[in-house]
PARO-403446 format. One record per residue (C-alpha): residue in one letter; x, y, z. Coordinates in Angstrom, 3 decimals, decimal comma, padded with zeros to 6 digits. Example, Ala and Ser with C-alpha at 12.3 -4.5 7.8 and 13.67 -1.06 7.14 Angstrom:
> A/012,300/-004,500/007,800 .
> S/013,670/-001,060/007,140 .
This chain:
> M/000,095/-000,040/000,117 .
> T/001,352/003,277/-000,916 .
> S/001,923/005,472/002,052 .
> R/000,163/008,896/002,843 .
> P/002,928/011,318/004,521 .
> W/-000,103/014,147/004,366 .
> R/-002,351/011,687/006,944 .
> S/000,743/010,698/008,871 .
> R/001,549/014,221/009,612 .
> R/-002,014/014,893/010,818 .
> N/-002,166/012,341/013,002 .
> R/001,189/013,404/014,498 .
> A/-000,687/016,710/015,224 .
> G/-003,800/015,428/016,645 .
> G/-001,583/013,210/018,437 .
> E/000,114/016,078/019,760 .
> R/-003,195/018,247/020,508 .
> L/-004,794/015,371/022,975 .
> W/-001,677/014,881/024,480 .
> G/-001,437/018,766/025,188 .
> G/-004,882/018,628/026,352 .
> M/-004,535/015,697/028,744 .
> D/-001,646/017,543/030,332 .
> R/-003,678/020,808/030,731 .
> L/-006,129/018,915/032,625 .
> R/-003,889/017,011/034,492 .
> G/-002,560/020,526/035,698 .
> A/-005,782/021,519/035,957 .
> L/-006,822/018,595/038,449 .
> F/-003,791/019,192/040,200 .
> R/-004,212/022,773/040,898 .
> R/-007,579/022,085/042,168 .
> R/-006,459/018,917/044,022 .
> R/-003,465/021,023/045,684 .
> S/-006,847/024,028/046,358 .
> A/-008,266/021,196/048,137 .
> A/-005,703/019,443/050,382 .
> A/-004,770/023,542/051,252 .
> Q/-008,552/024,476/051,994 .
> T/-008,726/021,172/053,890 .
> V/-005,546/022,540/056,079 .
> R/-007,229/025,788/056,727 .
> L/-010,291/024,161/058,184 .
> R/-008,363/022,051/059,774 .
> E/-006,327/024,577/061,446 .
> R/-009,085/026,560/061,813 .
> K/-010,954/023,560/063,961 .
> S/-007,609/023,260/065,897 .
> R/-007,617/027,171/066,511 .
> L/-011,509/026,755/067,707 .
> Y/-011,246/023,346/069,848 .
> S/-007,820/025,066/071,545 .
> K/-010,140/028,039/072,721 .
> E/-013,208/025,676/073,791 .
> R/-010,556/023,612/075,822 .
> S/-009,135/027,137/077,036 .
> S/-012,651/028,017/077,959 .
> A/-013,305/024,740/079,593 .
> E/-010,015/024,913/081,024 .
> Q/-010,754/028,431/083,038 .
> S/-014,155/027,424/084,292 .
> T/-013,111/024,010/085,341 .
> G/-011,075/023,904/089,177 .
> W/-009,391/022,330/091,278 .
> M/-011,767/019,223/091,589 .
> G/-011,663/018,169/088,141 .
> A/-014,960/019,082/087,269 .
> N/-017,098/022,419/085,969 .
> A/-017,422/025,133/088,512 .
> Y/-021,740/025,473/088,387 .
> F/-021,073/021,566/088,668 .
> V/-019,257/021,818/091,923 .
> V/-021,566/024,627/093,089 .
> F/-024,572/022,879/092,149 .
> T/-023,317/019,830/094,276 .
> V/-022,309/022,134/097,497 .
> A/-025,838/023,480/097,127 .
> F/-027,280/019,939/097,238 .
> R/-025,334/018,814/099,955 .
> T/-026,867/022,003/102,243 .
> L/-030,245/021,363/101,301 .
> N/-029,042/017,870/102,943 .
> C/-028,259/019,000/105,909 .
> M/-030,795/021,590/106,387 .
> L/-033,386/018,756/106,207 .
> V/-031,678/016,048/108,467 .
> Q/-033,328/017,078/110,934 .
> T/-033,362/013,799/113,154 .
> S/-031,059/011,725/115,071 .
> F/-029,220/008,604/114,383 .
> V/-026,675/007,575/116,352 .
> P/-024,598/008,911/119,847 .
> D/-021,549/008,965/118,384 .
> E/-022,995/011,482/116,413 .
> Y/-022,581/013,753/119,544 .
> W/-021,016/012,642/121,874 .
> Q/-017,538/011,941/120,021 .
> S/-017,651/015,136/118,099 .
> L/-019,189/017,669/118,861 .
> E/-019,673/017,063/122,885 .
> V/-015,426/016,493/123,116 .
> A/-014,913/019,686/121,116 .
> H/-017,543/021,959/123,233 .
> T/-015,767/020,923/126,544 .
> M/-012,613/021,555/124,789 .
> V/-013,218/025,205/123,410 .
> F/-015,809/026,075/126,260 .
> D/-014,405/023,819/129,926 .
> Y/-017,491/022,460/130,110 .
> G/-019,513/019,508/129,013 .
> Y/-019,192/015,744/129,746 .
> L/-016,731/013,143/127,822 .
> T/-018,068/009,500/128,181 .
> W/-015,889/006,785/129,193 .
> E/-014,264/005,985/126,371 .
> W/-011,807/009,191/126,802 .
> K/-011,381/008,028/130,195 .
> E/-009,557/004,980/129,126 .
> R/-008,254/006,923/125,976 .
> L/-009,492/004,602/123,550 .
> R/-010,516/008,166/121,107 .
> G/-008,174/010,299/119,769 .
> Y/-008,596/013,955/120,039 .
> T/-008,136/014,770/116,038 .
> Y/-011,044/014,763/114,960 .
> P/-012,588/016,233/117,719 .
> L/-010,280/019,206/117,389 .
> F/-011,643/019,699/113,813 .
> F/-014,976/020,904/114,963 .
> A/-013,260/022,562/117,822 .
> S/-011,233/024,817/115,797 .
> F/-014,999/026,443/114,321 .
> Y/-015,898/026,147/117,535 .
> K/-012,629/028,599/118,748 .
> L/-013,705/030,831/115,999 .
> L/-017,179/031,313/116,434 .
> Q/-015,614/031,819/120,216 .
> I/-013,316/034,506/119,446 .
> F/-015,600/037,065/117,636 .
> K/-018,415/035,931/119,566 .
> K/-020,740/034,420/117,514 .
> D/-020,718/031,303/119,690 .
> S/-024,821/031,164/119,854 .
> V/-026,216/027,505/120,701 .
> Q/-027,649/027,244/116,688 .
> L/-024,303/028,126/115,120 .
> L/-022,528/025,530/117,473 .
> I/-025,244/022,946/116,304 .
> W/-025,041/023,742/112,575 .
> V/-021,373/024,928/111,354 .
> P/-019,675/021,647/111,907 .
> R/-022,633/020,242/110,544 .
> L/-022,242/022,894/107,244 .
> V/-018,845/021,766/107,119 .
> Q/-019,337/018,218/106,933 .
> S/-022,259/018,755/104,621 .
> F/-019,190/020,816/102,399 .
> L/-016,671/018,385/102,355 .
> A/-019,269/015,427/101,583 .
> A/-020,000/017,958/098,708 .
> L/-016,516/017,985/097,945 .
> A/-016,095/013,893/097,750 .
> D/-019,201/013,541/095,558 .
> V/-017,254/015,684/092,604 .
> K/-014,423/013,919/093,672 .
> L/-016,173/010,624/092,821 .
> Y/-017,356/011,848/089,223 .
> S/-013,906/013,317/088,209 .
> I/-012,373/009,576/089,066 .
> I/-014,999/007,938/086,460 .
> K/-015,002/010,686/084,157 .
> K/-010,932/010,544/083,621 .
> R/-010,882/006,779/083,856 .
> E/-013,927/006,392/081,673 .
> N/-016,049/008,964/080,049 .
> A/-018,530/011,669/081,545 .
> E/-021,600/009,349/080,480 .
> I/-020,416/006,728/082,962 .
> A/-019,291/009,715/085,454 .
> K/-022,970/010,930/085,091 .
> W/-024,975/008,014/086,227 .
> V/-021,820/006,631/089,075 .
> Y/-022,512/010,852/090,443 .
> F/-026,657/010,234/089,970 .
> C/-026,431/006,923/091,755 .
> Q/-024,304/008,996/094,945 .
> L/-026,240/011,608/094,818 .
> C/-030,231/009,810/094,978 .
> S/-028,954/007,033/097,667 .
> W/-031,067/007,073/100,408 .
> F/-028,316/006,264/102,725 .
> T/-025,880/008,989/101,853 .
> W/-028,528/011,128/102,465 .
> Y/-029,468/009,758/105,702 .
> C/-025,519/009,897/107,413 .
> C/-023,341/012,131/105,298 .
> T/-023,427/015,029/106,422 .
> R/-023,754/013,907/110,141 .
> T/-020,563/014,605/112,312 .
> I/-019,881/011,360/112,704 .
> T/-016,547/008,959/112,145 .
> N/-017,426/007,125/109,430 .
> S/-018,749/010,351/107,647 .
> M/-015,835/011,411/107,415 .
> E/-014,439/008,049/106,294 .
> A/-016,469/007,910/103,166 .
> V/-015,601/011,334/102,450 .
> L/-012,172/010,302/102,575 .
> T/-012,884/007,042/100,913 .
> S/-013,627/009,116/097,141 .
> F/-010,408/011,695/097,918 .
> I/-008,106/008,392/098,897 .
> L/-010,148/006,617/095,193 .
> Y/-008,905/010,334/093,375 .
> Y/-004,825/009,156/093,822 .
> C/-005,140/005,850/093,947 .
> P/-002,877/004,180/090,863 .
> F/-005,749/001,852/089,451 .
> P/-004,704/-001,140/087,641 .
> G/-003,663/-000,423/084,330 .
> T/-002,325/002,920/084,565 .
> K/001,105/004,825/085,031 .
> A/000,472/005,955/087,944 .
> V/002,279/005,383/091,109 .
> T/001,305/005,634/094,859 .
> S/001,464/008,671/095,576 .
> F/002,266/010,547/098,998 .
> K/-001,592/012,200/098,920 .
> Y/-002,900/008,148/098,707 .
> L/-000,933/007,094/101,566 .
> A/-001,481/010,349/103,754 .
> L/-005,218/010,182/103,448 .
> I/-005,320/006,738/104,323 .
> A/-003,285/007,477/107,256 .
> F/-005,339/010,069/108,518 .
> A/-008,527/007,644/107,653 .
> V/-006,727/005,381/110,386 .
> V/-006,181/008,508/112,538 .
> I/-009,689/009,046/112,559 .
> R/-011,055/005,462/113,000 .
> P/-008,669/002,999/113,707 .
> T/-011,111/000,447/111,963 .
> A/-010,263/001,903/108,634 .
> I/-007,112/000,571/107,907 .
> I/-009,571/-002,460/107,203 .
> L/-010,609/-000,842/104,000 .
> W/-007,513/-000,549/102,954 .
> L/-005,253/-003,140/103,240 .
> P/-006,539/-005,167/100,135 .
> L/-005,606/-001,499/097,986 .
> L/-002,339/-001,020/099,954 .
> F/-000,990/-004,645/099,609 .
> Y/-002,225/-004,821/095,687 .
> H/-000,103/-001,882/095,321 .
> Y/002,864/-003,471/096,761 .
> W/002,933/-006,166/095,118 .
> Q/002,832/-004,823/091,589 .
> E/004,935/-002,277/092,764 .
> L/008,752/-002,937/091,671 .
> K/010,237/-000,928/093,688 .
> K/009,127/-002,442/096,583 .
> M/011,719/-001,232/099,248 .
> D/011,579/002,622/097,918 .
> L/007,873/002,113/098,470 .
> I/008,403/000,874/101,843 .
> L/011,048/002,727/102,629 .
> Y/010,327/006,075/101,027 .
> K/006,881/006,599/100,984 .
> C/004,947/004,100/103,805 .
> L/006,783/004,941/106,474 .
> P/007,841/008,977/106,447 .
> V/004,330/008,862/106,228 .
> G/002,756/006,678/108,184 .
> C/005,623/007,880/110,935 .
> L/004,715/011,768/110,103 .
> T/000,979/011,209/110,971 .
> L/000,898/009,031/113,864 .
> V/003,535/011,466/115,107 .
> I/001,046/014,377/114,556 .
> S/-001,624/011,953/116,380 .
> L/000,277/011,472/119,517 .
> I/000,748/014,963/120,125 .
> I/-002,298/016,046/120,092 .
> D/-003,250/013,323/122,247 .
> R/-000,783/014,390/124,737 .
> I/-001,757/018,085/124,618 .
> F/-005,527/017,192/125,567 .
> Y/-004,879/014,034/127,558 .
> G/-001,519/015,667/129,488 .
> E/000,311/012,188/128,837 .
> W/001,616/010,233/126,454 .
> V/-000,843/007,660/124,475 .
> V/-001,591/005,552/121,317 .
> V/-005,592/005,736/121,223 .
> Q/-005,659/003,924/118,196 .
> W/-003,858/000,579/119,850 .
> N/-005,881/000,785/122,715 .
> F/-009,434/001,025/120,379 .
> L/-008,395/-001,916/118,483 .
> R/-007,205/-003,714/121,851 .
> F/-010,811/-002,602/123,359 .
> N/-013,048/-003,495/119,918 .
> V/-010,436/-006,156/117,984 .
> I/-008,779/-008,274/120,437 .
> Q/-010,913/-008,074/123,653 .
> N/-014,319/-007,671/122,072 .
> M/-015,533/-005,548/124,429 .
> G/-018,016/-003,984/121,710 .
> S/-019,992/-007,030/122,272 .
> F/-021,189/-005,158/125,301 .
> Y/-023,740/-002,894/123,349 .
> G/-024,892/-005,931/121,460 .
> S/-024,467/-008,347/118,972 .
> H/-025,724/-010,203/115,753 .
> P/-025,231/-013,376/113,916 .
> W/-022,041/-013,486/111,897 .
> H/-024,191/-012,794/108,264 .
> W/-025,757/-010,166/109,560 .
> Y/-023,867/-007,793/107,126 .
> F/-024,678/-010,008/104,054 .
> G/-028,613/-010,928/105,461 .
> Q/-029,388/-007,656/106,172 .
> G/-026,813/-004,301/106,946 .
> F/-025,895/-004,281/103,499 .
> P/-029,050/-004,699/102,039 .
> V/-030,788/-002,079/103,424 .
> I/-028,254/000,559/103,515 .
> M/-027,824/-000,495/099,346 .
> G/-031,851/-000,292/099,164 .
> A/-033,063/000,144/095,568 .
> H/-029,446/-000,027/094,169 .
> L/-028,787/-003,408/094,965 .
> P/-029,692/-005,056/092,242 .
> F/-028,195/-002,224/089,817 .
> F/-024,765/-003,063/092,468 .
> I/-025,147/-006,603/091,103 .
> H/-025,705/-005,772/087,720 .
> G/-022,655/-003,147/087,475 .
> C/-020,640/-006,179/089,231 .
> L/-020,872/-008,565/086,262 .
> L/-020,421/-005,314/083,718 .
> A/-017,287/-002,968/085,082 .
> P/-013,666/-003,403/083,552 .
> R/-011,615/-005,760/085,119 .
> K/-009,427/-003,028/086,676 .
> Y/-012,415/-002,376/088,925 .
> R/-011,846/-005,975/090,192 .
> V/-010,000/-005,118/092,782 .
> L/-012,861/-002,629/094,029 .
> L/-015,129/-005,498/094,415 .
> I/-012,960/-007,298/096,347 .
> V/-012,158/-004,376/098,811 .
> V/-016,187/-004,287/099,265 .
> I/-016,585/-008,286/099,959 .
> W/-013,268/-008,182/102,234 .
> T/-014,688/-005,250/104,668 .
> L/-018,113/-007,274/104,747 .
> V/-016,479/-010,244/105,543 .
> V/-013,945/-009,041/108,119 .
> Y/-016,693/-007,224/109,735 .
> S/-018,467/-010,000/110,180 .
> F/-016,165/-011,277/112,675 .
> L/-016,819/-008,588/114,859 .
> S/-020,033/-009,286/117,299 .
> H/-020,682/-005,762/117,404 .
> K/-022,297/-005,079/114,231 .
> E/-024,057/-001,298/112,474 .
> F/-025,174/000,013/109,812 .
> R/-022,956/002,768/109,829 .
> F/-019,453/000,692/110,089 .
> I/-019,639/-000,433/106,507 .
> Y/-020,960/002,939/105,359 .
> P/-017,385/004,196/103,988 .
> V/-017,590/001,375/100,971 .
> M/-020,932/003,389/099,734 .
> P/-018,977/005,232/097,391 .
> L/-017,319/002,090/095,864 .
> C/-020,320/000,470/095,422 .
> M/-021,645/003,583/093,588 .
> V/-019,151/003,041/090,823 .
> F/-020,436/-000,261/090,014 .
> C/-024,584/001,097/090,386 .
> G/-023,048/003,436/087,662 .
> F/-022,382/001,550/084,657 .
> S/-024,832/-001,087/085,607 .
> L/-027,148/002,214/084,737 .
> A/-024,995/003,552/081,948 .
> S/-025,107/000,059/079,923 .
> L/-029,724/-000,141/080,195 .
> K/-030,886/000,705/077,376 .
> A/-034,820/000,574/076,521 .
> W/-035,439/000,174/080,382 .
> K/-033,269/003,200/081,379 .
> K/-035,605/005,689/082,220 .
> A/-038,311/003,338/084,508 .
> A/-034,814/002,016/086,079 .
> V/-033,700/006,159/087,247 .
> S/-037,181/006,973/088,279 .
> F/-037,491/003,882/090,318 .
> L/-034,205/004,274/092,422 .
> F/-035,372/008,332/092,037 .
> F/-038,825/007,821/094,024 .
> S/-037,574/005,192/096,255 .
> N/-034,776/006,721/097,979 .
> I/-035,679/010,080/097,808 .
> S/-039,338/008,803/099,668 .
> L/-037,010/007,134/102,052 .
> G/-034,179/009,704/102,819 .
> L/-036,547/011,933/103,989 .
> Y/-038,863/009,809/106,001 .
> T/-035,477/008,949/108,103 .
> S/-033,965/012,428/107,900 .
> L/-037,269/014,329/108,858 .
> V/-039,760/012,030/110,914 .
> H/-037,711/009,044/112,340 .
> Q/-036,118/009,592/115,624 .
> R/-036,230/013,773/115,985 .
> G/-037,671/013,879/119,132 .
> S/-033,953/013,764/120,865 .
> L/-033,043/016,979/118,854 .
> D/-036,903/018,626/119,615 .
> V/-036,410/018,024/123,244 .
> M/-033,013/019,344/123,510 .
> Q/-034,595/022,763/121,953 .
> H/-036,974/022,731/124,939 .
> I/-034,008/021,706/127,332 .
> R/-032,099/025,289/126,107 .
> Q/-035,160/027,314/126,885 .
> L/-035,051/026,885/130,487 .
> C/-031,528/029,102/130,881 .
> E/-033,471/031,843/129,619 .
> D/-037,570/031,048/130,993 .
> L/-036,837/030,002/134,471 .
> P/-037,039/032,771/136,781 .
> K/-032,913/033,758/138,192 .
> E/-033,744/032,299/141,732 .
> I/-034,731/028,691/140,354 .
> E/-031,801/027,054/138,826 .
> P/-032,720/024,677/136,639 .
> S/-031,739/020,886/136,739 .
> V/-032,390/018,038/134,074 .
> F/-032,157/014,120/134,627 .
> F/-032,228/012,001/131,139 .
> L/-034,658/008,683/132,498 .
> M/-033,417/007,166/129,051 .
> P/-030,984/004,802/127,245 .
> C/-027,856/006,181/127,732 .
> H/-027,009/009,048/125,333 .
> S/-030,155/009,005/123,739 .
> T/-029,877/012,974/123,145 .
> P/-027,484/015,217/122,675 .
> F/-025,770/017,353/125,042 .
> Y/-024,089/020,476/126,286 .
> S/-023,599/020,995/122,452 .
> H/-027,039/021,545/121,909 .
> V/-027,263/023,447/124,766 .
> H/-024,385/025,584/125,559 .
> C/-025,389/026,587/129,013 .
> P/-024,371/025,052/131,985 .
> I/-026,971/023,882/133,950 .
> K/-026,610/020,287/135,922 .
> M/-027,624/017,494/133,448 .
> H/-027,889/013,962/134,425 .
> F/-028,541/010,718/132,335 .
> L/-028,424/007,111/133,304 .
> E/-024,371/005,845/132,546 .
> C/-024,140/002,288/130,962 .
> P/-020,215/001,797/130,574 .
> P/-019,083/-001,835/130,119 .
> D/-017,518/-003,805/132,388 .
> L/-013,706/-003,457/132,872 .
> T/-013,067/-004,923/135,736 .
> G/-013,787/-008,403/134,913 .
> N/-016,298/-008,605/137,455 .
> G/-019,760/-011,250/136,355 .
> S/-022,139/-009,746/138,338 .
> Y/-022,014/-006,314/137,115 .
> V/-024,480/-003,809/136,445 .
> D/-024,842/-000,768/134,748 .
> E/-026,575/002,115/136,226 .
> A/-029,195/002,010/132,870 .
> D/-029,938/-001,770/133,920 .
> L/-030,483/-001,386/137,718 .
> F/-033,197/001,762/136,510 .
> F/-035,267/000,037/134,210 .
> R/-035,482/-003,386/136,130 .
> E/-037,183/-001,243/138,793 .
> P/-037,575/001,850/137,953 .
> L/-040,032/003,259/141,143 .
> K/-037,625/001,212/143,144 .
> W/-034,192/002,984/141,934 .
> L/-035,855/007,057/141,586 .
> N/-036,899/006,219/145,872 .
> G/-033,728/005,298/146,474 .
> R/-031,856/007,900/144,423 .
> F/-033,774/011,043/145,689 .
> P/-034,887/010,341/148,966 .
> G/-035,685/013,766/150,003 .
> S/-037,252/017,030/148,054 .
> S/-033,752/018,952/148,014 .
> S/-032,029/016,654/145,760 .
> L/-034,487/015,900/143,031 .
> P/-034,146/017,803/139,324 .
> T/-036,138/020,464/138,069 .
> H/-037,272/018,462/134,931 .
> L/-037,353/014,888/134,074 .
> V/-037,529/013,703/130,484 .
> F/-038,150/009,837/129,679 .
> Y/-039,977/007,857/127,087 .
> D/-043,907/007,684/127,525 .
> V/-043,067/003,523/128,022 .
> L/-041,765/004,661/131,226 .
> E/-045,051/007,342/132,523 .
> Q/-047,109/004,298/134,573 .
> K/-044,650/002,573/136,113 .
> I/-043,074/005,616/137,525 .
> E/-046,468/007,677/137,716 .
> P/-046,602/007,470/141,901 .
> F/-042,766/008,740/141,515 .
> L/-044,426/011,683/139,827 .
> I/-047,367/012,369/141,987 .
> S/-045,893/012,130/145,127 .
> R/-043,242/014,671/144,303 .
> S/-045,247/017,096/142,223 .
> Y/-043,995/016,315/138,775 .
> V/-046,189/017,689/136,153 .
> K/-045,799/016,979/132,804 .
> S/-045,172/020,022/130,917 .
> A/-043,985/018,884/126,683 .
> V/-044,842/016,339/124,496 .
> F/-042,447/015,407/121,760 .
> F/-042,551/012,663/118,868 .
> H/-039,764/010,353/118,158 .
> T/-040,892/007,714/116,210 .
> H/-043,433/005,040/114,466 .
> V/-041,400/001,988/115,057 .
> P/-040,747/001,987/119,117 .
> G/-039,280/-000,575/120,895 .
> G/-037,818/-001,710/123,687 .
> R/-036,836/001,204/126,377 .
> T/-037,732/003,270/123,556 .
> G/-041,255/004,894/123,292 .
> R/-043,061/006,443/120,554 .
> N/-043,129/010,229/122,159 .
> I/-040,487/011,590/124,578 .
> H/-042,273/013,350/127,674 .
> V/-040,700/016,574/129,743 .
> Y/-041,771/016,877/133,515 .
> E/-041,628/019,758/135,206 .
> R/-041,306/020,065/139,007 .
> K/-043,781/022,555/140,080 .
> L/-042,969/023,953/143,867 .
């Protein structure tokens, strides 16, 4: 076939145009991609600047508690309301091992129970409240209302900070969603509401539990055992020596995980422990007037000698069958569910809870408040349970809220409120009675049924039926309260043979009224006030508290 040069030239020209067009197309695509990439970079930089600005503003609104400032304020306000709505009594130690001691330390009059005479209690915890009493005294603001409410408001503030810390722990280690439900469970717990603002050592232990957890080196983290963590545990043990039971599993676990075990003991545990013990010894030396290790005396008396059984004993399974289920209330099924869902690193907390219940089960004397410090640990598992629920979450939240709020309000506003109401009546005696009549009050009730001088703040004569345990080993020993309740009429006639020694006022439960009625009539006593106490009286405790006044 004959070649055609013109066609070849035309093909070459067309190919050049084709390749040129493709080059221009590739160039346009490249420029477009480069422009898009540059735009993406600019968008990322803009988002980064916005994120940095938001993070900066968030950091400015986040306090040292690790949570938003408004969140902290809300929690403090909630616990303040909690404090104001708790108007009932719980256990005698709420007053007799804290406020009564603090009142004696500052105002030089009051009453110290037998535990202080036997050097079983330390002054570190009462000193905390005594410092506020002293400030009120210095500024001449030591009214009885402030003496009652300032310590409780301080305790409620500490409880609020502990709630925030518990939220921050889970938010830091998990996420805000789970932390939110842990926080909800903590706030709506009826027993926490009932106890957290009271001035008992167990409430302070529960506060310290949340703070200790915050600084605790959890499994799977790079955190090391810190001085804050050890110092808080040491402080808890100083306040109440049995607190060591709660923290032994965690201490052993962290010792086992520590690579430099001797350094942990020599450079952290020993310095913190020795410093805390020295401070405790110095404080007790100042107020006792001699060197004494109250922590050892406390453990020897309550654990080794088991003298606490004098105040009642329970079967070994009481905490598992009654104690723990009661304080958990409606939270119990969520706690069990959460134990099955929580990550493996939280198993050590479950071990702590079970260990505490088991060890306390070996002690014959048992109380609900003894295991209260494990409640923050339990709320962690309850939070995991609620966070995992889908279809039934609203029903579960409603069930928890309404069941706890009803029980919490009843126990804090109604049940056992007479013990506090009658003290308001007693302190009026300092103002209402004529000056020529010196008021005196005798409480014919189970020992330590009411507060004492911390709720009167007036040096009037007050007496109650004492009930110290048998410290001599005498098998025939019977305390004053038991002697009285065996034959109350005989005891009264023997104690007050003449009219000169009679108190101006008698206070007792209504179950005693008929038994001592002849004495009341013959000594010219007239009922002057009645205060409701409880709907569920039992034993020596009645439904109402009666106040009888002697008419001269």
